[in-house]
C-alpha positions as CSV (number, residue, x, y, z in Angstrom):
1,M,3.1,6.4,-23.7
2,A,6.8,6.9,-23.6
3,A,7.9,9.8,-21.5
4,P,11.0,11.0,-19.7
5,L,11.3,9.2,-16.3
6,I,11.2,12.2,-14.1
7,P,11.3,12.0,-10.2
8,T,8.1,13.1,-8.5
9,A,7.0,13.7,-4.9
10,D,4.6,10.8,-5.2
11,C,7.5,8.4,-5.6
12,P,9.9,9.3,-2.7
13,D,12.2,6.3,-2.7
14,R,15.2,7.2,-4.9
15,V,18.3,5.4,-3.7
16,T,18.1,2.2,-1.6
17,P,20.9,-0.3,-1.1
18,A,18.7,-3.4,-1.3
19,L,15.1,-4.4,-1.8
20,L,14.3,-5.7,1.7
21,P,15.5,-2.6,3.5
22,A,13.6,-0.5,1.0
23,W,10.4,-2.5,1.7
24,R,10.9,-2.2,5.5
25,K,11.3,1.6,5.1
26,A,8.1,1.8,2.9
27,V,6.2,-0.3,5.5
28,R,7.3,2.0,8.3
29,R,6.2,5.0,6.4
30,Q,2.7,3.7,5.7
31,P,2.0,1.0,8.3
32,W,-1.8,1.1,8.0
33,L,-1.7,0.6,4.2
34,A,0.8,-2.2,4.6
35,A,-1.3,-3.9,7.2
36,S,-4.5,-3.5,5.1
37,L,-2.8,-4.9,2.0
38,L,-1.4,-7.9,4.0
39,A,-4.9,-8.6,5.5
40,L,-6.5,-8.3,2.1
41,L,-4.0,-10.7,0.4
42,L,-4.5,-13.3,3.2
43,A,-8.3,-13.0,2.8
44,M,-8.0,-13.4,-0.9
45,L,-5.8,-16.5,-0.4
46,A,-8.4,-18.0,2.0
47,L,-11.3,-17.2,-0.4
48,S,-9.3,-18.6,-3.3
49,A,-8.6,-21.8,-1.5
50,Q,-12.3,-22.1,-0.5
51,G,-13.3,-21.4,-4.1
52,V,-10.9,-24.0,-5.5
53,W,-12.2,-26.6,-3.0
54,R,-15.8,-25.8,-3.9
55,L,-15.2,-26.0,-7.7
56,F,-13.5,-29.4,-7.4
57,A,-15.9,-30.7,-4.9
58,A,-18.8,-29.8,-7.1
59,D,-16.9,-31.1,-10.1
60,T,-17.6,-27.9,-12.1
61,P,-14.5,-27.1,-14.0
62,L,-16.5,-25.1,-16.5
63,A,-16.0,-21.8,-14.8
64,W,-12.3,-22.4,-14.7
65,R,-12.1,-23.3,-18.4
66,E,-14.2,-20.3,-19.5
67,G,-12.4,-17.9,-17.2
68,L,-9.1,-19.1,-18.5
69,L,-10.2,-18.8,-22.1
70,G,-11.5,-15.3,-21.4
71,G,-8.2,-14.3,-19.9
72,L,-6.3,-15.8,-22.8
73,A,-8.5,-13.7,-25.2
74,G,-7.3,-10.6,-23.4
75,A,-3.7,-11.8,-23.6
76,L,-4.0,-12.6,-27.4
77,T,-5.4,-9.1,-28.2
78,T,-2.7,-7.5,-26.2
79,A,-0.2,-9.5,-28.3
80,L,-2.1,-8.4,-31.5
81,G,-1.8,-4.8,-30.6
82,A,1.9,-5.3,-29.8
83,V,2.5,-6.9,-33.2
84,L,0.9,-3.9,-34.9
85,A,3.9,-1.9,-33.6
86,L,6.1,-3.7,-36.2
87,A,4.2,-1.9,-38.9
88,L,3.6,1.3,-37.0
89,R,7.0,2.3,-35.9
90,Q,5.7,5.6,-34.5
91,V,2.3,7.0,-33.6
92,S,1.7,10.7,-32.9
93,A,1.1,11.7,-29.3
94,R,-2.4,12.9,-30.3
95,S,-3.3,9.4,-31.7
96,E,-1.8,7.7,-28.7
97,D,-3.8,9.8,-26.3
98,A,-7.0,9.1,-28.3
99,M,-6.3,5.3,-28.1
100,L,-5.6,5.4,-24.4
101,G,-8.7,7.6,-23.9
102,F,-10.7,5.0,-25.8
103,A,-9.4,2.2,-23.6
104,A,-10.2,4.3,-20.5
105,G,-13.7,4.8,-21.6
106,M,-14.3,1.1,-22.2
107,M,-12.8,0.3,-18.7
108,L,-15.0,2.9,-17.0
109,A,-18.2,1.6,-18.8
110,A,-17.2,-2.0,-18.1
111,S,-16.7,-1.2,-14.4
112,A,-20.2,0.3,-14.2
113,F,-22.3,-1.8,-16.5
114,S,-20.6,-5.2,-16.3
115,L,-19.3,-5.2,-12.7
116,I,-21.0,-2.8,-10.4
117,L,-24.6,-3.2,-11.6
118,P,-24.5,-7.0,-11.7
119,G,-22.8,-6.9,-8.3
120,L,-25.6,-4.8,-6.9
121,A,-28.2,-7.2,-8.3
122,A,-26.4,-10.3,-6.9
123,A,-25.9,-8.7,-3.5
124,R,-29.6,-7.6,-3.4
125,E,-30.7,-11.1,-4.1
126,L,-28.6,-12.4,-1.3
127,T,-29.3,-9.7,1.3
128,G,-32.9,-8.8,0.3
129,H,-32.1,-5.1,0.9
130,G,-30.8,-2.4,-1.5
131,G,-28.8,-0.6,1.1
132,L,-27.0,-3.7,2.2
133,A,-26.4,-4.6,-1.4
134,A,-24.8,-1.2,-2.0
135,L,-22.7,-1.6,1.2
136,V,-21.4,-5.0,0.0
137,V,-20.4,-3.7,-3.5
138,C,-18.8,-0.5,-2.0
139,A,-16.8,-2.8,0.4
140,G,-15.6,-4.7,-2.7
141,I,-14.7,-1.5,-4.5
142,S,-12.8,-0.3,-1.4
143,L,-10.9,-3.6,-1.3
144,G,-10.0,-3.2,-5.0
145,V,-8.6,0.3,-4.3
146,V,-6.6,-1.0,-1.3
147,L,-5.2,-3.8,-3.5
148,M,-4.0,-1.5,-6.3
149,L,-2.9,1.3,-4.0
150,G,-0.8,-1.2,-2.0
151,L,0.8,-2.7,-5.1
152,D,1.5,0.9,-6.4
153,Q,3.2,1.9,-3.2
154,F,5.1,-1.2,-2.3
155,M,6.2,-2.7,-5.7
156,P,8.9,-1.1,-7.8
157,H,7.6,0.1,-11.1
158,A,7.7,3.1,-13.5
159,H,4.9,5.4,-14.4
160,P,5.1,6.7,-18.0
161,H,4.2,10.2,-16.9
162,G,5.9,10.3,-13.5
163,G,9.1,8.2,-13.5
164,P,10.3,5.2,-11.5
165,C,9.0,4.7,-8.0
166,G,8.4,2.2,-5.3
167,P,10.9,0.7,-2.8
168,G,14.1,-0.6,-4.4
169,H,13.4,0.6,-7.9
170,A,17.0,1.7,-8.3
171,R,18.0,-1.9,-8.4
172,V,15.7,-2.7,-11.3
173,G,16.2,-1.7,-14.9
174,R,13.9,1.0,-16.1
175,V,12.4,-1.0,-19.0
176,W,11.5,-3.8,-16.5
177,L,10.0,-1.2,-14.2
178,F,7.8,0.0,-17.0
179,V,6.8,-3.6,-18.1
180,W,6.0,-4.5,-14.5
181,A,3.7,-1.4,-14.2
182,I,1.8,-2.4,-17.3
183,A,1.5,-6.0,-16.0
184,L,0.0,-4.7,-12.8
185,H,-2.6,-2.8,-14.7
186,N,-3.6,-6.0,-16.6
187,L,-4.2,-7.8,-13.3
188,P,-7.6,-6.2,-12.5
189,E,-8.7,-6.7,-16.1
190,G,-8.0,-10.4,-15.8
191,M,-9.7,-10.6,-12.4
192,A,-12.8,-8.9,-13.8
193,I,-13.0,-11.5,-16.6
194,G,-12.6,-14.4,-14.1
195,V,-15.2,-12.9,-11.7
196,G,-17.6,-12.5,-14.6
197,F,-17.4,-16.2,-15.5
198,A,-17.5,-17.4,-11.8
199,Q,-21.3,-17.9,-11.8
200,N,-21.5,-19.0,-15.4
201,D,-23.5,-15.8,-16.2
202,W,-22.8,-15.1,-19.8
203,Q,-24.8,-11.9,-19.7
204,V,-22.1,-10.5,-17.4
205,A,-19.1,-12.4,-18.8
206,M,-19.4,-11.9,-22.5
207,P,-19.7,-8.1,-22.9
208,L,-17.1,-7.7,-20.2
209,T,-14.6,-10.0,-21.8
210,T,-15.3,-8.5,-25.3
211,A,-14.8,-5.0,-24.0
212,I,-11.5,-5.8,-22.2
213,A,-10.2,-7.8,-25.3
214,V,-11.0,-4.8,-27.6
215,Q,-9.4,-2.2,-25.4
216,D,-6.3,-4.4,-25.0
217,I,-5.4,-3.9,-28.7
218,P,-4.6,-0.2,-28.4
219,E,-3.0,-0.8,-25.0
220,G,-0.7,-3.4,-26.4
221,L,0.2,-1.2,-29.3
222,A,0.9,1.8,-27.0
223,V,3.2,-0.3,-24.8
224,A,5.2,-1.8,-27.7
225,I,5.6,1.7,-29.3
226,S,6.8,3.1,-26.0
227,L,9.4,0.4,-25.6
228,R,10.6,1.0,-29.1
229,A,10.8,4.7,-28.5
230,A,12.9,3.9,-25.4
231,G,15.5,2.4,-27.7
232,M,14.5,-1.3,-27.5
233,L,14.8,-3.5,-30.6
234,A,11.5,-4.1,-32.3
235,G,11.3,-7.8,-31.8
236,R,12.1,-7.6,-28.1
237,A,9.6,-4.7,-27.6
238,V,6.8,-6.7,-29.2
239,L,7.6,-9.8,-27.0
240,L,7.7,-7.8,-23.8
241,A,4.5,-5.9,-24.6
242,A,2.8,-9.2,-25.4
243,A,4.1,-10.7,-22.2
244,T,2.4,-8.1,-20.1
245,G,-0.9,-9.6,-21.3
246,L,-0.1,-12.9,-19.6
247,M,-1.3,-11.3,-16.3
248,E,-4.8,-11.5,-17.7
249,P,-5.3,-15.3,-17.7
250,L,-3.5,-15.5,-14.3
251,G,-5.9,-12.8,-13.0
252,A,-8.8,-14.6,-14.5
253,L,-8.0,-17.8,-12.6
254,L,-7.7,-15.7,-9.4
255,G,-11.0,-14.0,-10.1
256,V,-12.8,-17.4,-10.6
257,S,-11.3,-18.7,-7.4
258,L,-12.2,-15.7,-5.3
259,S,-15.8,-15.6,-6.4
260,S,-16.7,-19.3,-6.3
261,G,-16.6,-19.9,-2.6
262,W,-18.6,-17.9,0.0
263,A,-21.9,-16.6,-1.5
264,L,-21.2,-12.9,-0.9
265,A,-17.7,-13.4,-2.5
266,Y,-19.3,-13.0,-5.9
267,P,-20.7,-9.5,-5.5
268,L,-17.6,-8.6,-3.4
269,G,-15.4,-9.9,-6.2
270,L,-17.3,-7.9,-8.8
271,G,-16.9,-4.8,-6.7
272,L,-13.2,-5.5,-6.1
273,A,-12.5,-5.9,-9.8
274,A,-14.4,-2.6,-10.5
275,G,-12.5,-0.7,-7.8
276,A,-9.2,-1.9,-9.1
277,M,-10.1,-0.9,-12.7
278,L,-11.4,2.5,-11.6
279,F,-8.2,3.1,-9.7
280,V,-6.0,2.3,-12.7
281,V,-8.1,4.5,-15.0
282,S,-8.0,7.5,-12.6
283,H,-4.5,7.1,-11.3
284,E,-2.7,6.1,-14.5
285,V,-4.6,6.1,-17.8
286,I,-6.4,9.5,-17.7
287,P,-3.4,11.5,-16.4
288,E,-1.3,10.0,-19.2
289,T,-3.8,11.0,-21.9
290,H,-3.7,14.6,-20.6
291,R,0.1,14.9,-20.4
292,H,0.7,16.1,-24.0
293,G,-2.1,18.7,-23.9
294,H,-4.5,16.7,-26.0
295,Q,-7.3,16.7,-23.4
296,T,-10.1,17.2,-25.9
297,T,-8.9,14.4,-28.2
298,A,-8.5,12.1,-25.2
299,T,-11.9,12.9,-23.9
300,L,-13.5,12.2,-27.3
301,G,-11.7,8.9,-27.4
302,L,-13.0,8.2,-23.8
303,M,-16.6,8.9,-24.8
304,A,-16.3,6.7,-27.9
305,G,-15.0,3.8,-25.8
306,F,-17.7,4.4,-23.2
307,M,-20.5,4.3,-25.9
308,L,-19.0,1.2,-27.6
309,M,-19.0,-0.6,-24.2
310,L,-22.6,0.5,-23.7
311,A,-23.5,-1.0,-27.0
312,L,-21.7,-4.2,-26.3
313,D,-23.3,-4.6,-22.9
314,T,-26.7,-4.0,-24.4
315,G,-26.2,-6.2,-27.5
316,L,-24.3,-9.1,-25.7
317,G,-25.8,-8.9,-22.2
């Protein structure tokens, strides 16, 4: 995943004297996105508070425990992939693109089979109408896109294929920008795991958690190798790559909280997690797999990951 950090038109902020002025400038440039992101974050906070109250009032910590364990599984497999970088000092660009394509395929299939379809079923049961169910899930997908687009635009980070971007990125080290970007990508995966466990539906949660944990192995390996290629010592590269996986248990707890309150919060949460994952796949992972000219290899990897997730969803669901 390592690549020269090249300025692009998508990341216009290049030199800013401080983070707060840079954020104000970014908000003035995109006020509607900033307002939408703020409203979404406040709504998520309110739903999370309601979900926490309901879980404790009902004395049902099971969803919390299972969601946390699912998130920890993702974090551990990310760390496992990172540790493999100690033995594999270098991986060819073609192999790396195949691994990332595989991860993208699993994320696409998980979004469809383990998030969107269960979300439609849950929403239809609540609303009694297929059209309304689709509207609920599409609303959730839209919220997931707003969440990730807002974080992408307003948080300093570095895209492997595009360079550093976001307000105030000039005041943050490039390695940390890259690590932050990967950590942001792990957030929707953790949220998906948490939402899956929110209703104690193992037919949703188990294939989804398994798929995310499996695809985290090549992801952790790719991150660690990229950090080593950037000149970082092997031990530190492995630790930082493993640390990016800690967003998954945090995201899982957030997902459980969001989906345990208001009844429609569950299908909305499934849609939100799906939208966030789809955004990451389309905006980051697939463009990165095509950057070296190995589109066919990456596409075959994507198809393999998609079919494996299909098999997991059928076998474990």
